[in-house]
N, C-alpha and C positions, 0 to 999 in steps of 0.2 A: 568530811574527812578526806585526806589526800588519798587517791587511789594507789593501788600497789605498784603500778607502772605509770609514772608521770612522764608525759612527753611534751608538756607545755609549761613554760615558766614566764612569769611577769617580773621584770626588773625595773626598779625605780631609782633614779638618782637626782641629786640637786647640784649644789655648788659648794666647794670647799673640800678640805682634806678627807674627811670621812666619806663624803659623797663621791669622791674620786673612786672609791672602791666599787661603786655601782657601775661606772664605766668599765672597769676591769671585769665585773661580773658578766658583762655581755661576752667578753672573750672567753671567760671560764665556761659559760654555758655553750658556746660554740665548740668548745673542746669535747663536748659530750655528744656522741653520735645519736644517743637515744632521745635527745631533745629535738623535737621536730619544729617547734614554734616558739619564738622568743619575742614577747611584746615588751617594748621599752617605753616607759612613761616618764616624761621629764619636761621641765620648762626650758631646758638648755640643750636641745639637740645639736646646736652648733659646736658644743664642746667636743663632740666626736671628731670634728674636722681638725682640731689642734694636733700637731705632731707631738707636743709635750703634754702628756697626761699627768704631770707632776709625779713622775716615777722614773725608774731606771731600767725599765723592761727592755727597751731598744735604744741604747744610748747613741748609736751611730745614725740610724735611719729615722727613729721616732715612729709613732703609731700612725696608722691610716684608718680612716673611718670604715668600720666593718660593713656599713650599709652600702658602701661603694664597691664592694666585692660581689660580682655576679654570682659567685658560688654560694653566697649567703642569702640571695634574694628571696628564696622560698621559705626561709626560716625566720627572717626578721620582719618586725612590724614596729613602726614608730607612732606614738601617740603624744602629741604636744599639749601641754597644759599651760595656759596663759598665767594663771596664778593659783596657788594652792589655797589661797584664802577665799576663793570662790567655790561654790558647790559644783561638783561634777558627777554625772551618772557614769561611773566607770565599771559597773558590775559585769557588763558584757565582755570586757577584756579579761576578766579573771575566771571565766568559765573553765572548769576542769584543769586549773593551773595551780602550781605552787609558786611562792612569791619570795623575792629577795628585795628588801626595801632599804635603800641607802639615801634617805632624805635628810639625815642629820648632819650638822657640822659643829665644830667646837672652836672655830676661829673668831677672834674679836673684830675682824673686819678691817684691819689696818692695811692689808696688802691688796684687798679687792673690794672696791666700793660697793659692788653688787651685794656682798654679804651684809652690808649695813642696812639693807632694805628690810631685813627681818630673818628670823630663823624659822624653818618650815618643818622641823621634825614633828612637832605636835599637830599643826594644821594638816600637813600632808598625810601623816599616818592615820589621823582621824578619818580621812576619806578612804584610805586603804582598807581600814577595818570595816567601814560601811560597805564598800564594794565587795569585799571578801564574804561578808555575811550575806549580802544579796545574791552572790554567786554560789553560796553554799560550799565554799572551800575553806580550809582552816590552817594549812601549813604556811607559816611566814617566818623568814629569817631576817632579822632587823639589825642594822648597824647602830651601835650605841658607843659608849665610852667607859674607860676606867675613870675613877675619881668621883663618881656620882654617889648620892645618898644611899647608904645601905650596903656598899661594897667594900668595906674597910679591909677585909682580909682576902679580897678577890685576887689580888696580885701582890705577893710579899716582896715588893721591890721599892726602893726609895723614890723612884719616879712616880709611883702611885701617889705618894704624899705630895710631891711637887704638883701633880695634876690637880689634886684637891685644893691646894693653895691658889692655883690659877683660876679654878672655877669659883672660888670665893672672892676673887679680886677682879682681874681683867676680863674674865669670861663668864660673868654671872648670868647674862642673858642666855648664853648658849647652854649653861648648866640647867637653868630653869626650863628651857625648851626641851632638852633631852629627858629630864626627869618627868616632865608632864607627859611626854610621849610614852615613856616606860609605864607610867600609871595607866594609860589608856589600854595597853596590851594586857597588863595584869588584871584589869577589870573586865576584859573581853572573854569570850568563849573560845578564842582562837588557840591553835597549837603553835605558840610563838617560841622563838629562841632569840634572845637579845645578845648580840655579839659585841664583846669588848676587846678590840684589837690593840696590841701594844706595838709601838714602832711606827710603821707605815710612813717612814721618811722618804723624801724624794730621791735619795741616793741609794736606796736598798735594792739589790738585785734579786729577782724571784729565784727560788731554789726548788720549787715544786713540792714543798712539804710544810706542815704546820704542826704545832704542839699545843695541847690543851692544858691549862693550869688546873692542877688537882690540889685539893686542900691538904696542907701539911707537907707538900712536896716542894722541891727547889723551884724557884721562880723561872717561868719561861723567859726566853730571851726577848729583849725589847728592840729587835732589829728585823722586823717582818715587812715584806714587800706587800704592796696593795693587791697585786695579782694573787698572791698566796692567800691573803684574807678572803678575796673574792672566791677563790677555789673552795675554801672551807665553807663559805656561805652557800655556794651552789650545791656542794656535796650534801650539806645538811638539809637543804630545801628538797632535794631529790630523794635522799635516803635518810630520813630523820632518825637521830639517836638521842637527842637531847630535847626534852619537852617542857614547855611552860617554865623556863628558867633562863638564866644568863650564864655566859661563859667567857672567860678570858682566853684569847688565842694569841700565840706569839711564835717566835723562832725557837730553835733548839736551846734548852736550858744551858746556861753558861756562856752563850754566845754574847759578844760585846755589843753595847748600844751603838 
């Protein structure tokens, strides 16, 4: 189980729009003075060197790699994975930690040839679950998506129906990968939360707040920044309130797309 006061967090990210939230989760964790150690596990450490993190956090200057800031040196650790399709012994990195996993993506691969090599939500999270069980830790907050099997009423917005159509046509492989990943967690003993963000467009400015979709209530806004999704995920990793379930998170209800 997650201890009452968690000061270690493991963050995993891949490539693509959903995985971009993982890069932002590093920043969200650094905002928490109580977090003493942040282990980042990825196949793409070089993405942190990019100024454009596919977001609108810092439109003028762009991002800088947090690993290059001496003030973060004692808090950050990088672990590079060559391929999630190979087995890795990662349990030592998860000791006494809570976890934010952003290994999924839902892009068809037209814009980035790297995505065409395969989707890693299932393969990567299978190893995350194995490592967590080996380290005897249980709290994990996982990026997923709207529009998947079984979430018909999760977000009462027309865009949810659009996403379902895309998943049945152009993004079938991404859908199968994400649904297989979700099944892994549902069959595990872990205290998981599957996060279904809405929005996360490249032009959305972070506002420092998030809103959870409740059944029967007005739809949350579909105009949410990646950094705000990351903040929600880090908050839930450190102070869990939603257990063994999924949740749609978005911007203020009524806000435009």
